N, C-alpha and C positions, 0 to 999 in steps of 0.2 A: 149615234152616237157623238159624244163630243169627241174632239181631238185632244189628245194627249199634250202635242205642241202645235198651236196654232200661230204663221209667221204672217205676216200682211204687209209689203211693201217694203222690205229691206233694201237698200241702198250703203254703202260704201264709197263712197270718193275722197280720190287722192289730187288733187288740185282739177286739172282737165278728165283723168281718170277714172269713168266710172266701173268697178272694179264687182259690183254687186247690183242691179239694176230693178230695181223694184219685186224681189222675188216674194212670191207667198207660196206657204207650202202648208202642209196640213197633215201632220203627221196621227198616225189611230194608236188607240191603247193595245201596247203587244204587236204593236208592226216593226219588222225590219223592213224598213226603208233604208235603200239606197240611192245615195246622189253619182251621178258620172258625169264625163265630160272631158275635150280636151284638155292637153296642159294650158295654162295660164284662163283657166273658165271661170276662177273664182268660187273655188271647193273649198279651198284652207280657209280663206276669209270668210265664208260662210259660216264654218265650223268659230273658227276665231267670233265671229259675233254672237252667234247663238248661245254659248258658253258664257260671253258677257268677256273675254278676253280683250274684243275690242270693240268699242265703242262705235255703234251705228249714227249715219249722220241721220235715216228715218228707218223709223221700224214700228209695227205693234209687234207686242210677241206675248203669245197667253198659253202658260205654263201649267197643267195642272189645276184650272181652272181660276190662277190668277193673271192679270197684267204684270210681268217679270221684264218688262221695254226696259226702264232705269237702272233697273237691279244691276250693281258688281257682281262679277265671276263671285267671288267668294257668300257671296249674297243665293246668289241662284244653286252655286252647290251645296250649299246647308239644307236648300229648299228639292234636292234630289235630282237637279240636273248638272252630271258629271260627265265629262269631260276624260276618256282615258287617256291615263300617260300623262297627264297636266296634274295631279293631286298633289303628288309629292314625287322627291328623286328616290331612286331606290338607292338604299345602304349599302355598300357592297361588303361593306364586313358584318352585318348582319345575318342572319338568316331568312331564309324564305315567310316564316311563322312572324318571324321579327318585323318582319318589313311590314307585312298586312296587320298585323294588330297597330304597329303605327299609325298607321292610313286610316284603320276603324275607326282609331282612339281620336285621332284629326279632326275625322266627321263630324262628334259628339260637340255639341256647346260645353260640355263639362270635363273635356276628355282631361284637361295636362294636369293631373294630380303628380307635379313631378315626384315626389315621398315614396308614389305604388309601383313595385317593380312588376315591368311594363306585360310580361306574363300574367301577373296574376290579379289583371284586368277583365273578371271573366266575361263579361259581357261584349268586351271588345275581342278576347282571345275566340268565342263563339263564332263570331260572327268570321274574324278572319281565319278562323276553322273551314266554315263554310266556304268562304270567299275560295282557297286554296283549291279545294276539292271541285268546285265549280269549273276552274282552270286548269284546272288537270295536272297543278301540280303535289296530290296528297303527299308524293314518297318522295320531293323533294321538301319536304316541309322542314325537316332538319339542315338543311343544305346553307351553304353562307351563296349569300345573293351574288357576291363575285364569282364564282363556281361554277353559274350556271352557263347554260349553251345560250346561242343568243337567241335563240326562238322561245325558249323557256325564261329567255328575260321578258321578249315581250309578255309570254301570258301573264309572271309574275307582276306585270305594270296592269294587267287585266285584273288580276286576282287584287290588288291593292283598293283597283277603282270599285270591286265588287264588295272590299271588305268595306266602304262606306256606308254600302246600303244604296245606293239609287235608284230612281222611278224610272230613270230616261238616259243613256250611253250616247255618247257622241262618240263615235268613232275615226279617229280620221287614220287612212290606210295602216291598218293595223299588222299586212302582211308583208309591207316595204321591207326588202333586202332579207326576205326570206329562201330559201332553199325551196325544191317544189315539195317535201317531207314536211318541212315546218307547214307550207302555206296548208298543206292538207289539214294537218294538226289543228290549226286556228282555224282553218273553215268547219272543222268538226265540235269543235266549239264553239262557235259562234251558231250552231244551230242549237247546241243544246241549252243554249239561251234562250233563243227564241221562244216568243209567249210569257217566257218570264219578266223580263224587261223588255222596254220600247227601246228601241234601237234606228238609231243614225249613222248609215253608214257610209263614209268614202272611201273608193278603193279602184285601184288600176287591175287587181285582179277581173278579167269577166266572167272567167268560167265560175269564181267564189261567188262573186254579185248575182250572177242568174242563176247562180244555185239555192244562195241562202233569202235574195230580196222577194217581200211580200207586191212591192212597185218599186220602181225606178224612177227619179226625175233625171233627167239629161241639161244639166248646164252648160251651155253655149254661149262665150263674153258676157259672161254674170248674169243671162237671160234664163230664164225657164223654156227648155225647147218644148218638152213634154214630158208627161208623168202619166205610169202606166203600168200595167202590169209588166213580167217577163218577155211575156211572149207577146205581148201590144209594143212594147221595146223593138222585140227582135222585126215587126214588120213594117214597125213605120218607115216611110221611104227619107224621110230626111234625115233620120237620125242614121240610117244607114249610110249616106250621103256623108254625113260628119264624119264618121268613124273609116271609112272607106278613105276618105282625103287625106284625114290622119295617118293612117295606116300607108300610103300610098308616097306621103313627106316625110317618110321615115326611109 
């Protein structure tokens, strides 16, 4: 099976500092692939490079069968490679539905028909409503975004990404700052998306990672230490040493 996303030799340098060091990954279609590692491992830099927000110094990147190594962020997004919490800001005075419709319209090449009432765009509204339901916010569709709780705002950000009808989701710590209950809700949400989208997840919540991921890549000092199933990761002595050392340092 051809990879949904194939990355070979991805490098990012800042002077003498090597932040991502010849990272190679293959993400399979429909897979939820997690990237974990200690603070400073280069995880967010990796996500920024894959989305196109940060140019790589070296890399060959094939997405959906085409070489996207040199494409800017908007071209990657148009092709379906989307980073959640990236495509647009939440407009607090707009309802959940209006925010999702805006995201759906922005994702379409001929979307900006300024003289058409926003909610009258049937195609965008349909995509938005489906995304809101998938994100678990159907009951809040008419609520202004500014009235949402923190966890619901994160769900809205994900709904806006889904409304853009992505093929591949890049998720950078979607549970950061959440309560236990909010994290549990987002974990359930991501589980419901598994198989429908190919997902690369960076997340510090190890319970969520091990319950969700098909495979996990461990990144240490910008290099891939190991890639395997959750069981293989648990049993890997070097991985355990890295995390034991991190826990002891705290």
